[in-house]
C-alpha positions as CSV (number, residue, x, y, z in Angstrom):
1,M,-0.6,-14.8,24.9
2,G,-0.2,-12.9,27.9
3,T,-2.5,-10.9,29.6
4,S,-1.1,-7.3,29.2
5,T,-3.4,-4.8,29.3
6,D,-1.4,-1.9,29.0
7,T,0.1,-3.2,26.0
8,S,-0.2,-2.5,21.9
9,D,0.4,-4.5,18.7
10,V,3.0,-2.3,15.9
11,F,2.5,-3.9,12.2
12,T,5.1,-3.1,10.1
13,A,5.7,-4.3,6.4
14,D,6.4,-2.8,3.0
15,W,2.6,-2.1,1.9
16,A,2.9,-1.8,-1.4
17,Q,3.0,-5.7,-0.9
18,L,-0.6,-5.8,0.6
19,Y,-3.5,-5.4,-2.6
20,V,-6.6,-4.2,-1.8
21,G,-9.5,-5.2,-4.4
22,V,-12.2,-2.6,-4.3
23,R,-16.4,-3.9,-5.2
24,I,-18.1,-1.8,-4.0
25,G,-16.8,2.3,-3.3
26,L,-17.4,3.3,0.3
27,T,-20.7,4.7,1.1
28,V,-21.9,6.6,3.7
29,T,-25.5,7.5,4.5
30,L,-27.1,9.5,7.2
31,L,-29.3,7.6,9.0
32,Q,-33.1,8.8,10.0
33,E,-33.2,8.4,13.4
34,R,-33.5,10.7,15.4
35,F,-30.5,11.1,17.2
36,M,-29.9,14.1,19.6
37,P,-29.7,17.0,17.4
38,D,-30.5,19.7,20.0
39,A,-26.9,19.2,20.7
40,G,-25.6,19.6,17.1
41,Q,-25.1,15.3,16.6
42,F,-25.5,13.0,13.9
43,G,-25.9,9.3,13.3
44,F,-24.6,8.2,10.1
45,V,-23.2,4.6,8.9
46,G,-20.7,3.8,6.0
47,W,-19.7,0.8,4.7
48,W,-17.4,-1.1,2.4
49,R,-17.1,-4.4,0.7
50,G,-13.5,-5.4,-1.4
51,D,-11.0,-7.8,-0.1
52,I,-6.7,-7.3,1.1
53,Q,-4.6,-9.7,-0.4
54,V,-0.8,-10.3,0.5
55,A,1.6,-11.1,-1.8
56,R,4.1,-11.2,0.1
57,P,4.3,-12.9,3.3
58,K,7.5,-12.4,4.2
59,A,6.8,-8.7,4.1
60,F,4.9,-8.1,6.4
61,D,5.4,-8.7,10.3
62,V,3.6,-7.8,13.5
63,V,5.4,-7.0,16.9
64,T,3.1,-7.9,20.1
65,G,3.7,-6.3,23.5
66,V,5.3,-3.2,22.5
67,R,5.3,-0.5,25.5
68,A,5.2,3.4,25.0
């Protein structure tokens, strides 16, 4: 691991090899607390419960230290 702060990671894959299991669908709720209604701002919380599993690990790769 380096100390660079101006690089990114690139994820490449055969995404068909990633299994996603949904236990509870995405739920989005408007928060009841006061946020900034005078400025037209609202607060939301969202949650989802599920699992992911890789069918074939060699179908996935991460390249680190990529600069644009």
